[in-house]
PyMOL Python script that loads the backbone (N, CA, C, O; Angstrom):
from pymol import cmd

cmd.read_pdbstr("""\
ATOM      1  N   MET A   1       0.835  -1.190   0.007  1.00  0.00           N
ATOM      2  CA  MET A   1       0.011   0.006  -0.024  1.00  0.00           C
ATOM      3  C   MET A   1       0.869   1.210  -0.008  1.00  0.00           C
ATOM      4  O   MET A   1       1.783   1.307   0.811  1.00  0.00           O
ATOM      5  N   ALA A   2       0.611   2.146  -0.888  1.00  0.00           N
ATOM      6  CA  ALA A   2       1.423   3.358  -1.001  1.00  0.00           C
ATOM      7  C   ALA A   2       0.748   4.483  -0.195  1.00  0.00           C
ATOM      8  O   ALA A   2      -0.469   4.653  -0.269  1.00  0.00           O
ATOM      9  N   LEU A   3       1.512   5.224   0.546  1.00  0.00           N
ATOM     10  CA  LEU A   3       0.998   6.366   1.306  1.00  0.00           C
ATOM     11  C   LEU A   3       1.482   7.641   0.639  1.00  0.00           C
ATOM     12  O   LEU A   3       2.665   7.777   0.329  1.00  0.00           O
ATOM     13  N   PHE A   4       0.581   8.559   0.423  1.00  0.00           N
ATOM     14  CA  PHE A   4       0.930   9.811  -0.183  1.00  0.00           C
ATOM     15  C   PHE A   4       0.776  10.929   0.848  1.00  0.00           C
ATOM     16  O   PHE A   4      -0.324  11.126   1.364  1.00  0.00           O
ATOM     17  N   PRO A   5       1.845  11.667   1.163  1.00  0.00           N
ATOM     18  CA  PRO A   5       1.711  12.722   2.141  1.00  0.00           C
ATOM     19  C   PRO A   5       0.848  13.869   1.621  1.00  0.00           C
ATOM     20  O   PRO A   5       0.766  14.114   0.417  1.00  0.00           O
ATOM     21  N   ALA A   6       0.211  14.560   2.554  1.00  0.00           N
ATOM     22  CA  ALA A   6      -0.640  15.678   2.189  1.00  0.00           C
ATOM     23  C   ALA A   6       0.211  16.796   1.582  1.00  0.00           C
ATOM     24  O   ALA A   6       1.314  17.055   2.063  1.00  0.00           O
ATOM     25  N   GLY A   7      -0.270  17.446   0.559  1.00  0.00           N
ATOM     26  CA  GLY A   7       0.421  18.519  -0.061  1.00  0.00           C
ATOM     27  C   GLY A   7       0.257  19.790   0.711  1.00  0.00           C
ATOM     28  O   GLY A   7      -0.576  19.875   1.612  1.00  0.00           O
ATOM     29  N   SER A   8       1.053  20.795   0.364  1.00  0.00           N
ATOM     30  CA  SER A   8       1.012  22.037   1.114  1.00  0.00           C
ATOM     31  C   SER A   8      -0.196  22.887   0.741  1.00  0.00           C
ATOM     32  O   SER A   8      -0.663  23.683   1.554  1.00  0.00           O
ATOM     33  N   GLY A   9      -0.706  22.730  -0.477  1.00  0.00           N
ATOM     34  CA  GLY A   9      -1.832  23.555  -0.919  1.00  0.00           C
ATOM     35  C   GLY A   9      -3.060  22.707  -1.054  1.00  0.00           C
ATOM     36  O   GLY A   9      -3.821  22.543  -0.100  1.00  0.00           O
ATOM     37  N   GLY A  10      -3.257  22.170  -2.227  1.00  0.00           N
ATOM     38  CA  GLY A  10      -4.468  21.382  -2.499  1.00  0.00           C
ATOM     39  C   GLY A  10      -5.263  22.013  -3.588  1.00  0.00           C
ATOM     40  O   GLY A  10      -4.926  23.100  -4.056  1.00  0.00           O
ATOM     41  N   SER A  11      -6.293  21.370  -3.997  1.00  0.00           N
ATOM     42  CA  SER A  11      -7.167  21.899  -5.014  1.00  0.00           C
ATOM     43  C   SER A  11      -8.546  21.349  -4.730  1.00  0.00           C
ATOM     44  O   SER A  11      -8.781  20.793  -3.657  1.00  0.00           O
ATOM     45  N   GLU A  12      -9.458  21.493  -5.668  1.00  0.00           N
ATOM     46  CA  GLU A  12     -10.817  20.982  -5.470  1.00  0.00           C
ATOM     47  C   GLU A  12     -10.823  19.444  -5.470  1.00  0.00           C
ATOM     48  O   GLU A  12     -11.783  18.842  -4.988  1.00  0.00           O
ATOM     49  N   GLU A  13      -9.776  18.799  -5.999  1.00  0.00           N
ATOM     50  CA  GLU A  13      -9.711  17.341  -5.984  1.00  0.00           C
ATOM     51  C   GLU A  13      -9.250  16.794  -4.632  1.00  0.00           C
ATOM     52  O   GLU A  13      -9.392  15.596  -4.387  1.00  0.00           O
ATOM     53  N   VAL A  14      -8.711  17.620  -3.759  1.00  0.00           N
ATOM     54  CA  VAL A  14      -8.187  17.145  -2.471  1.00  0.00           C
ATOM     55  C   VAL A  14      -9.172  17.584  -1.417  1.00  0.00           C
ATOM     56  O   VAL A  14      -9.468  18.773  -1.296  1.00  0.00           O
ATOM     57  N   ALA A  15      -9.695  16.618  -0.635  1.00  0.00           N
ATOM     58  CA  ALA A  15     -10.711  16.919   0.371  1.00  0.00           C
ATOM     59  C   ALA A  15     -10.341  16.210   1.682  1.00  0.00           C
ATOM     60  O   ALA A  15      -9.420  15.395   1.740  1.00  0.00           O
ATOM     61  N   TYR A  16     -11.089  16.553   2.714  1.00  0.00           N
ATOM     62  CA  TYR A  16     -10.890  15.928   4.014  1.00  0.00           C
ATOM     63  C   TYR A  16     -11.710  14.669   4.114  1.00  0.00           C
ATOM     64  O   TYR A  16     -12.916  14.692   3.872  1.00  0.00           O
ATOM     65  N   GLY A  17     -11.077  13.573   4.467  1.00  0.00           N
ATOM     66  CA  GLY A  17     -11.776  12.300   4.747  1.00  0.00           C
ATOM     67  C   GLY A  17     -11.705  12.063   6.240  1.00  0.00           C
ATOM     68  O   GLY A  17     -11.397  12.976   7.005  1.00  0.00           O
ATOM     69  N   ASN A  18     -11.993  10.832   6.660  1.00  0.00           N
ATOM     70  CA  ASN A  18     -11.974  10.560   8.102  1.00  0.00           C
ATOM     71  C   ASN A  18     -10.541  10.458   8.617  1.00  0.00           C
ATOM     72  O   ASN A  18     -10.349  10.476   9.833  1.00  0.00           O
ATOM     73  N   LYS A  19      -9.525  10.351   7.761  1.00  0.00           N
ATOM     74  CA  LYS A  19      -8.157  10.334   8.246  1.00  0.00           C
ATOM     75  C   LYS A  19      -7.405  11.604   7.857  1.00  0.00           C
ATOM     76  O   LYS A  19      -6.182  11.646   7.994  1.00  0.00           O
ATOM     77  N   GLY A  20      -8.079  12.616   7.388  1.00  0.00           N
ATOM     78  CA  GLY A  20      -7.421  13.856   7.014  1.00  0.00           C
ATOM     79  C   GLY A  20      -7.575  14.174   5.562  1.00  0.00           C
ATOM     80  O   GLY A  20      -8.397  13.580   4.865  1.00  0.00           O
ATOM     81  N   LYS A  21      -6.779  15.117   5.102  1.00  0.00           N
ATOM     82  CA  LYS A  21      -6.875  15.608   3.709  1.00  0.00           C
ATOM     83  C   LYS A  21      -6.215  14.614   2.772  1.00  0.00           C
ATOM     84  O   LYS A  21      -5.150  14.075   3.072  1.00  0.00           O
ATOM     85  N   GLY A  22      -6.848  14.376   1.645  1.00  0.00           N
ATOM     86  CA  GLY A  22      -6.238  13.490   0.671  1.00  0.00           C
ATOM     87  C   GLY A  22      -7.151  13.051  -0.453  1.00  0.00           C
ATOM     88  O   GLY A  22      -8.203  13.649  -0.676  1.00  0.00           O
ATOM     89  N   ILE A  23      -6.753  12.010  -1.162  1.00  0.00           N
ATOM     90  CA  ILE A  23      -7.534  11.490  -2.296  1.00  0.00           C
ATOM     91  C   ILE A  23      -7.669   9.960  -2.088  1.00  0.00           C
ATOM     92  O   ILE A  23      -6.936   9.363  -1.299  1.00  0.00           O
ATOM     93  N   LEU A  24      -8.581   9.373  -2.783  1.00  0.00           N
ATOM     94  CA  LEU A  24      -8.753   7.934  -2.883  1.00  0.00           C
ATOM     95  C   LEU A  24      -8.395   7.495  -4.265  1.00  0.00           C
ATOM     96  O   LEU A  24      -8.774   8.147  -5.238  1.00  0.00           O
ATOM     97  N   ILE A  25      -7.666   6.392  -4.387  1.00  0.00           N
ATOM     98  CA  ILE A  25      -7.316   5.807  -5.675  1.00  0.00           C
ATOM     99  C   ILE A  25      -8.102   4.517  -5.816  1.00  0.00           C
ATOM    100  O   ILE A  25      -7.878   3.569  -5.064  1.00  0.00           O
ATOM    101  N   HIS A  26      -9.025   4.472  -6.778  1.00  0.00           N
ATOM    102  CA  HIS A  26      -9.840   3.272  -7.024  1.00  0.00           C
ATOM    103  C   HIS A  26      -9.247   2.559  -8.214  1.00  0.00           C
ATOM    104  O   HIS A  26      -8.981   3.152  -9.259  1.00  0.00           O
ATOM    105  N   THR A  27      -9.042   1.243  -8.022  1.00  0.00           N
ATOM    106  CA  THR A  27      -8.447   0.433  -9.134  1.00  0.00           C
ATOM    107  C   THR A  27      -9.273  -0.825  -9.305  1.00  0.00           C
ATOM    108  O   THR A  27      -9.586  -1.509  -8.330  1.00  0.00           O
ATOM    109  N   LEU A  28      -9.619  -1.122 -10.521  1.00  0.00           N
ATOM    110  CA  LEU A  28     -10.317  -2.347 -10.910  1.00  0.00           C
ATOM    111  C   LEU A  28      -9.273  -3.255 -11.544  1.00  0.00           C
ATOM    112  O   LEU A  28      -8.613  -2.866 -12.508  1.00  0.00           O
ATOM    113  N   THR A  29      -9.118  -4.483 -11.002  1.00  0.00           N
ATOM    114  CA  THR A  29      -8.097  -5.395 -11.512  1.00  0.00           C
ATOM    115  C   THR A  29      -8.749  -6.688 -11.992  1.00  0.00           C
ATOM    116  O   THR A  29      -9.871  -7.017 -11.607  1.00  0.00           O
ATOM    117  N   GLU A  30      -8.016  -7.418 -12.851  1.00  0.00           N
ATOM    118  CA  GLU A  30      -8.467  -8.740 -13.280  1.00  0.00           C
ATOM    119  C   GLU A  30      -7.978  -9.783 -12.258  1.00  0.00           C
ATOM    120  O   GLU A  30      -7.322  -9.425 -11.279  1.00  0.00           O
ATOM    121  N   GLY A  31      -8.285 -11.033 -12.476  1.00  0.00           N
ATOM    122  CA  GLY A  31      -7.987 -12.092 -11.539  1.00  0.00           C
ATOM    123  C   GLY A  31      -6.497 -12.261 -11.193  1.00  0.00           C
ATOM    124  O   GLY A  31      -6.157 -12.643 -10.073  1.00  0.00           O
ATOM    125  N   ASN A  32      -5.630 -11.980 -12.143  1.00  0.00           N
ATOM    126  CA  ASN A  32      -4.181 -12.086 -11.902  1.00  0.00           C
ATOM    127  C   ASN A  32      -3.543 -10.829 -11.336  1.00  0.00           C
ATOM    128  O   ASN A  32      -2.331 -10.796 -11.125  1.00  0.00           O
ATOM    129  N   GLY A  33      -4.331  -9.800 -11.089  1.00  0.00           N
ATOM    130  CA  GLY A  33      -3.808  -8.564 -10.533  1.00  0.00           C
ATOM    131  C   GLY A  33      -3.459  -7.487 -11.541  1.00  0.00           C
ATOM    132  O   GLY A  33      -2.953  -6.433 -11.156  1.00  0.00           O
ATOM    133  N   MET A  34      -3.711  -7.717 -12.803  1.00  0.00           N
ATOM    134  CA  MET A  34      -3.450  -6.711 -13.831  1.00  0.00           C
ATOM    135  C   MET A  34      -4.514  -5.618 -13.774  1.00  0.00           C
ATOM    136  O   MET A  34      -5.702  -5.923 -13.879  1.00  0.00           O
ATOM    137  N   PRO A  35      -4.123  -4.350 -13.610  1.00  0.00           N
ATOM    138  CA  PRO A  35      -5.112  -3.273 -13.492  1.00  0.00           C
ATOM    139  C   PRO A  35      -5.854  -3.076 -14.850  1.00  0.00           C
ATOM    140  O   PRO A  35      -5.258  -3.078 -15.927  1.00  0.00           O
ATOM    141  N   LEU A  36      -7.148  -2.913 -14.721  1.00  0.00           N
ATOM    142  CA  LEU A  36      -7.981  -2.647 -15.911  1.00  0.00           C
ATOM    143  C   LEU A  36      -8.380  -1.203 -16.012  1.00  0.00           C
ATOM    144  O   LEU A  36      -8.461  -0.659 -17.113  1.00  0.00           O
ATOM    145  N   SER A  37      -8.634  -0.559 -14.871  1.00  0.00           N
ATOM    146  CA  SER A  37      -8.953   0.884 -14.896  1.00  0.00           C
ATOM    147  C   SER A  37      -8.643   1.492 -13.525  1.00  0.00           C
ATOM    148  O   SER A  37      -8.699   0.814 -12.499  1.00  0.00           O
ATOM    149  N   ASN A  38      -8.311   2.810 -13.534  1.00  0.00           N
ATOM    150  CA  ASN A  38      -7.997   3.534 -12.319  1.00  0.00           C
ATOM    151  C   ASN A  38      -8.820   4.820 -12.297  1.00  0.00           C
ATOM    152  O   ASN A  38      -9.256   5.327 -13.331  1.00  0.00           O
ATOM    153  N   ARG A  39      -9.011   5.316 -11.108  1.00  0.00           N
ATOM    154  CA  ARG A  39      -9.794   6.547 -10.931  1.00  0.00           C
ATOM    155  C   ARG A  39      -9.377   7.185  -9.602  1.00  0.00           C
ATOM    156  O   ARG A  39      -9.164   6.466  -8.626  1.00  0.00           O
ATOM    157  N   THR A  40      -9.261   8.454  -9.541  1.00  0.00           N
ATOM    158  CA  THR A  40      -8.973   9.146  -8.270  1.00  0.00           C
ATOM    159  C   THR A  40     -10.167  10.073  -7.948  1.00  0.00           C
ATOM    160  O   THR A  40     -10.762  10.694  -8.829  1.00  0.00           O
ATOM    161  N   THR A  41     -10.483  10.131  -6.636  1.00  0.00           N
ATOM    162  CA  THR A  41     -11.572  10.976  -6.182  1.00  0.00           C
ATOM    163  C   THR A  41     -11.155  11.630  -4.882  1.00  0.00           C
ATOM    164  O   THR A  41     -10.195  11.177  -4.259  1.00  0.00           O
ATOM    165  N   PRO A  42     -11.832  12.671  -4.452  1.00  0.00           N
ATOM    166  CA  PRO A  42     -11.564  13.282  -3.135  1.00  0.00           C
ATOM    167  C   PRO A  42     -11.785  12.282  -2.020  1.00  0.00           C
ATOM    168  O   PRO A  42     -12.586  11.359  -2.161  1.00  0.00           O
ATOM    169  N   ALA A  43     -11.075  12.459  -0.902  1.00  0.00           N
ATOM    170  CA  ALA A  43     -11.143  11.523   0.182  1.00  0.00           C
ATOM    171  C   ALA A  43     -12.530  11.452   0.831  1.00  0.00           C
ATOM    172  O   ALA A  43     -12.842  10.446   1.468  1.00  0.00           O
ATOM    173  N   ASN A  44     -13.333  12.435   0.700  1.00  0.00           N
ATOM    174  CA  ASN A  44     -14.649  12.432   1.351  1.00  0.00           C
ATOM    175  C   ASN A  44     -15.734  11.898   0.389  1.00  0.00           C
ATOM    176  O   ASN A  44     -16.918  11.948   0.722  1.00  0.00           O
ATOM    177  N   GLY A  45     -15.355  11.400  -0.775  1.00  0.00           N
ATOM    178  CA  GLY A  45     -16.309  10.855  -1.750  1.00  0.00           C
ATOM    179  C   GLY A  45     -16.784   9.444  -1.376  1.00  0.00           C
ATOM    180  O   GLY A  45     -16.192   8.775  -0.529  1.00  0.00           O
ATOM    181  N   SER A  46     -17.836   9.027  -2.012  1.00  0.00           N
ATOM    182  CA  SER A  46     -18.406   7.695  -1.785  1.00  0.00           C
ATOM    183  C   SER A  46     -17.680   6.679  -2.621  1.00  0.00           C
ATOM    184  O   SER A  46     -17.507   6.888  -3.822  1.00  0.00           O
ATOM    185  N   GLU A  47     -17.250   5.589  -2.032  1.00  0.00           N
ATOM    186  CA  GLU A  47     -16.556   4.534  -2.778  1.00  0.00           C
ATOM    187  C   GLU A  47     -17.540   3.723  -3.634  1.00  0.00           C
ATOM    188  O   GLU A  47     -17.185   3.269  -4.722  1.00  0.00           O
ATOM    189  N   ARG A  48     -18.746   3.544  -3.154  1.00  0.00           N
ATOM    190  CA  ARG A  48     -19.730   2.743  -3.873  1.00  0.00           C
ATOM    191  C   ARG A  48     -20.136   3.380  -5.199  1.00  0.00           C
ATOM    192  O   ARG A  48     -20.443   2.677  -6.162  1.00  0.00           O
ATOM    193  N   GLU A  49     -20.136   4.726  -5.247  1.00  0.00           N
ATOM    194  CA  GLU A  49     -20.533   5.371  -6.505  1.00  0.00           C
ATOM    195  C   GLU A  49     -19.478   5.253  -7.596  1.00  0.00           C
ATOM    196  O   GLU A  49     -19.749   5.620  -8.739  1.00  0.00           O
ATOM    197  N   GLN A  50     -18.291   4.756  -7.289  1.00  0.00           N
ATOM    198  CA  GLN A  50     -17.206   4.656  -8.276  1.00  0.00           C
ATOM    199  C   GLN A  50     -17.195   3.345  -9.040  1.00  0.00           C
ATOM    200  O   GLN A  50     -16.443   3.212 -10.005  1.00  0.00           O
ATOM    201  N   VAL A  51     -18.002   2.376  -8.642  1.00  0.00           N
ATOM    202  CA  VAL A  51     -17.994   1.046  -9.291  1.00  0.00           C
ATOM    203  C   VAL A  51     -18.425   1.126 -10.752  1.00  0.00           C
ATOM    204  O   VAL A  51     -17.734   0.607 -11.628  1.00  0.00           O
ATOM    205  N   ILE A  52     -19.537   1.757 -11.020  1.00  0.00           N
ATOM    206  CA  ILE A  52     -20.063   1.854 -12.394  1.00  0.00           C
ATOM    207  C   ILE A  52     -19.102   2.652 -13.304  1.00  0.00           C
ATOM    208  O   ILE A  52     -18.827   2.195 -14.414  1.00  0.00           O
ATOM    209  N   PRO A  53     -18.578   3.828 -12.882  1.00  0.00           N
ATOM    210  CA  PRO A  53     -17.625   4.532 -13.759  1.00  0.00           C
ATOM    211  C   PRO A  53     -16.362   3.715 -14.038  1.00  0.00           C
ATOM    212  O   PRO A  53     -15.805   3.811 -15.132  1.00  0.00           O
ATOM    213  N   LEU A  54     -15.891   2.901 -13.058  1.00  0.00           N
ATOM    214  CA  LEU A  54     -14.722   2.056 -13.308  1.00  0.00           C
ATOM    215  C   LEU A  54     -15.051   0.972 -14.350  1.00  0.00           C
ATOM    216  O   LEU A  54     -14.222   0.662 -15.205  1.00  0.00           O
ATOM    217  N   LEU A  55     -16.228   0.414 -14.277  1.00  0.00           N
ATOM    218  CA  LEU A  55     -16.603  -0.621 -15.236  1.00  0.00           C
ATOM    219  C   LEU A  55     -16.757  -0.046 -16.637  1.00  0.00           C
ATOM    220  O   LEU A  55     -16.415  -0.720 -17.609  1.00  0.00           O
ATOM    221  N   TYR A  56     -17.272   1.207 -16.774  1.00  0.00           N
ATOM    222  CA  TYR A  56     -17.404   1.832 -18.095  1.00  0.00           C
ATOM    223  C   TYR A  56     -16.060   2.147 -18.708  1.00  0.00           C
ATOM    224  O   TYR A  56     -15.976   2.262 -19.930  1.00  0.00           O
ATOM    225  N   GLN A  57     -15.004   2.295 -17.927  1.00  0.00           N
ATOM    226  CA  GLN A  57     -13.682   2.598 -18.466  1.00  0.00           C
ATOM    227  C   GLN A  57     -12.981   1.392 -19.053  1.00  0.00           C
ATOM    228  O   GLN A  57     -12.012   1.549 -19.795  1.00  0.00           O
ATOM    229  N   VAL A  58     -13.439   0.208 -18.744  1.00  0.00           N
ATOM    230  CA  VAL A  58     -12.780  -1.031 -19.224  1.00  0.00           C
ATOM    231  C   VAL A  58     -13.135  -1.235 -20.686  1.00  0.00           C
ATOM    232  O   VAL A  58     -14.312  -1.180 -21.040  1.00  0.00           O
ATOM    233  N   LYS A  59     -12.155  -1.469 -21.542  1.00  0.00           N
ATOM    234  CA  LYS A  59     -12.369  -1.724 -22.941  1.00  0.00           C
ATOM    235  C   LYS A  59     -12.143  -3.218 -23.209  1.00  0.00           C
ATOM    236  O   LYS A  59     -11.097  -3.767 -22.862  1.00  0.00           O
ATOM    237  N   LEU A  60     -13.117  -3.851 -23.816  1.00  0.00           N
ATOM    238  CA  LEU A  60     -13.045  -5.287 -24.110  1.00  0.00           C
ATOM    239  C   LEU A  60     -12.821  -5.478 -25.584  1.00  0.00           C
ATOM    240  O   LEU A  60     -13.398  -4.771 -26.410  1.00  0.00           O
ATOM    241  N   LYS A  61     -11.954  -6.469 -25.925  1.00  0.00           N
ATOM    242  CA  LYS A  61     -11.758  -6.847 -27.306  1.00  0.00           C
ATOM    243  C   LYS A  61     -12.778  -7.894 -27.688  1.00  0.00           C
ATOM    244  O   LYS A  61     -12.885  -8.932 -27.035  1.00  0.00           O
ATOM    245  N   THR A  62     -13.535  -7.625 -28.752  1.00  0.00           N
ATOM    246  CA  THR A  62     -14.550  -8.600 -29.206  1.00  0.00           C
ATOM    247  C   THR A  62     -14.267  -9.049 -30.600  1.00  0.00           C
ATOM    248  O   THR A  62     -15.009  -9.864 -31.149  1.00  0.00           O
TER     249      THR A  62
END
""", "prot")
cmd.dss("prot")
cmd.show_as("cartoon", "prot")
cmd.util.cbc("prot")
cmd.orient("prot")
């Protein structure tokens, strides 16, 4: 697990979560651990709301 220290300034993408200021990195992976899609959100955002956007970012070969 990577820890990212809080920056000195911040922007609208950086918010306060229950552990302080920061961001969340959401990653959807396949069974072997290969990442399929990534997304960053403010720390106070809902994790459940990120499932559908992560799935829409995956491109399948047909």
